[in-house]
C-alpha positions as CSV (number, residue, x, y, z in Angstrom):
1,X,305.5,113.5,144.2
2,X,306.8,113.5,147.8
3,X,308.7,115.9,149.9
4,X,311.8,114.0,150.9
5,X,314.0,115.0,153.8
6,X,317.6,114.0,153.0
7,X,320.3,113.4,155.6
8,X,323.0,114.7,155.4
9,X,320.8,117.7,154.5
10,X,323.8,119.3,152.8
11,X,324.2,116.5,150.2
12,X,323.9,117.9,146.7
13,X,324.1,114.4,145.4
14,X,321.1,113.2,147.3
15,X,319.2,116.4,146.4
16,X,319.9,115.8,142.8
17,X,318.8,112.2,142.9
18,X,315.6,113.1,144.7
19,X,314.8,115.9,142.2
20,X,315.6,113.7,139.2
21,X,313.0,111.2,140.3
22,X,310.3,113.9,140.5
23,X,310.3,114.5,144.2
24,X,311.0,117.7,146.2
25,X,314.3,117.4,148.2
26,X,314.1,119.1,151.6
27,X,317.7,120.2,152.2
28,X,319.6,122.9,153.9
29,X,320.7,124.4,150.5
30,X,317.1,125.5,149.8
31,X,316.4,126.7,153.3
32,X,319.7,128.7,153.4
33,X,319.0,130.2,149.9
34,X,315.6,131.5,151.3
35,X,317.4,133.2,154.2
36,X,320.2,134.7,152.0
37,X,317.6,136.1,149.6
38,X,315.5,137.6,152.3
39,X,315.8,141.3,152.5
40,X,316.9,142.7,155.9
41,X,319.0,139.8,157.0
42,X,321.9,141.5,158.6
43,X,324.1,138.7,160.0
44,X,326.4,137.3,157.3
45,X,328.0,134.8,157.2
46,X,325.7,133.2,159.8
47,X,322.5,134.0,157.8
48,X,320.3,133.8,160.9
49,X,318.5,136.4,162.9
50,X,318.7,136.6,166.7
51,X,315.3,135.0,166.7
52,X,316.4,131.7,165.0
53,X,317.8,130.1,168.2
54,X,314.5,131.0,170.0
55,X,312.5,129.2,167.2
56,X,314.8,126.2,167.7
57,X,313.4,125.8,171.2
58,X,310.5,123.9,169.6
59,X,312.8,121.0,168.9
60,X,315.7,121.4,171.4
61,X,315.7,122.3,175.1
62,X,317.0,125.6,176.4
63,X,319.9,123.8,178.0
64,X,321.4,122.7,174.6
65,X,323.9,125.0,172.9
66,X,322.4,127.9,170.9
67,X,324.1,126.4,167.8
68,X,321.9,123.3,168.0
69,X,318.8,125.4,168.5
70,X,319.8,127.6,165.6
71,X,320.3,124.6,163.3
72,X,317.0,123.1,164.4
73,X,315.3,126.3,163.4
74,X,316.5,125.4,159.9
75,X,316.0,121.6,160.0
76,X,313.0,121.3,162.3
77,X,310.5,122.8,159.8
78,X,311.8,120.5,157.0
79,X,311.4,117.4,159.3
80,X,307.8,118.4,160.1
81,X,307.1,119.0,156.4
82,X,308.6,115.8,155.0
83,X,306.6,112.9,153.6
84,X,309.6,110.5,153.3
85,X,313.2,110.5,154.3
86,X,316.6,109.2,153.2
87,X,319.2,108.8,155.9
88,X,322.8,108.0,155.0
89,X,324.9,106.9,158.0
90,X,328.7,107.3,158.3
91,X,328.8,109.5,155.2
92,X,332.1,110.7,153.9
93,X,332.7,114.4,154.6
94,X,332.6,115.2,150.9
95,X,329.1,113.7,150.7
96,X,327.7,116.3,152.9
97,X,329.1,117.4,156.2
98,X,326.6,118.5,158.7
99,X,329.0,120.0,161.2
100,X,327.4,119.4,164.6
101,X,327.2,115.9,166.2
102,X,324.4,116.7,168.7
103,X,322.3,118.3,166.0
104,X,322.9,115.3,163.8
105,X,321.7,112.9,166.5
106,X,318.6,115.0,167.2
107,X,317.8,115.2,163.4
108,X,318.1,111.4,162.9
109,X,316.1,110.8,166.1
110,X,313.2,113.1,165.0
111,X,313.1,111.7,161.4
112,X,313.1,108.1,162.7
113,X,310.2,108.9,165.0
114,X,308.0,110.0,162.1
115,X,305.5,107.5,160.6
116,X,306.7,108.0,157.0
117,X,308.6,105.9,154.4
118,X,312.3,105.9,155.3
119,X,315.4,104.6,153.6
120,X,318.2,104.1,156.1
121,X,321.5,103.2,154.4
122,X,325.3,103.2,155.2
123,X,327.6,105.2,152.9
124,X,329.3,102.8,150.4
125,X,332.9,101.8,150.9
126,X,333.6,100.5,147.4
127,X,332.3,100.6,143.9
128,X,330.1,97.5,144.3
129,X,328.5,98.9,147.4
130,X,328.1,102.2,145.5
131,X,326.1,100.6,142.7
132,X,323.8,98.9,145.3
133,X,323.6,102.2,147.2
134,X,322.3,104.2,144.2
135,X,320.0,101.3,143.1
136,X,318.4,101.2,146.6
137,X,317.8,105.0,146.5
138,X,316.3,104.8,143.0
139,X,314.1,101.9,144.0
140,X,312.9,103.8,147.2
141,X,312.1,106.9,145.2
142,X,310.3,104.9,142.5
143,X,308.1,103.3,145.2
144,X,307.1,106.8,146.3
145,X,305.8,107.6,142.9
146,X,307.1,110.4,140.7
147,X,309.1,110.0,137.5
148,X,310.1,106.5,136.2
């Protein structure tokens, strides 16, 4: 069983596919749930503390917008923890919108620099590509081990 970082990290479809194949999806939904359920968090709807952008300095320079640093405080630990990754390029907004182009570039750069198994695909444009897309993901997850 591998910890698989998914991009877009907001994709419930990818999270479900990864989990169904016996792996642990590393996605923003889980990280955000932990923050929401943490007692003492007093900044809804942002669900971050004033310390989060400071934590993000580990992955992004002080010159970048605080929103990038805040997002990296969420995504950076997942990228460090992951043992494999699935990156979907040009994904439809309904597939999982990430919301910040600069953060997205940084996330993909950091994931691609890791020496881990990676699946890098383009979002399908039609049904035939969709079938090949899901088959490629299933094959990749099967090669990592987990459920058959």
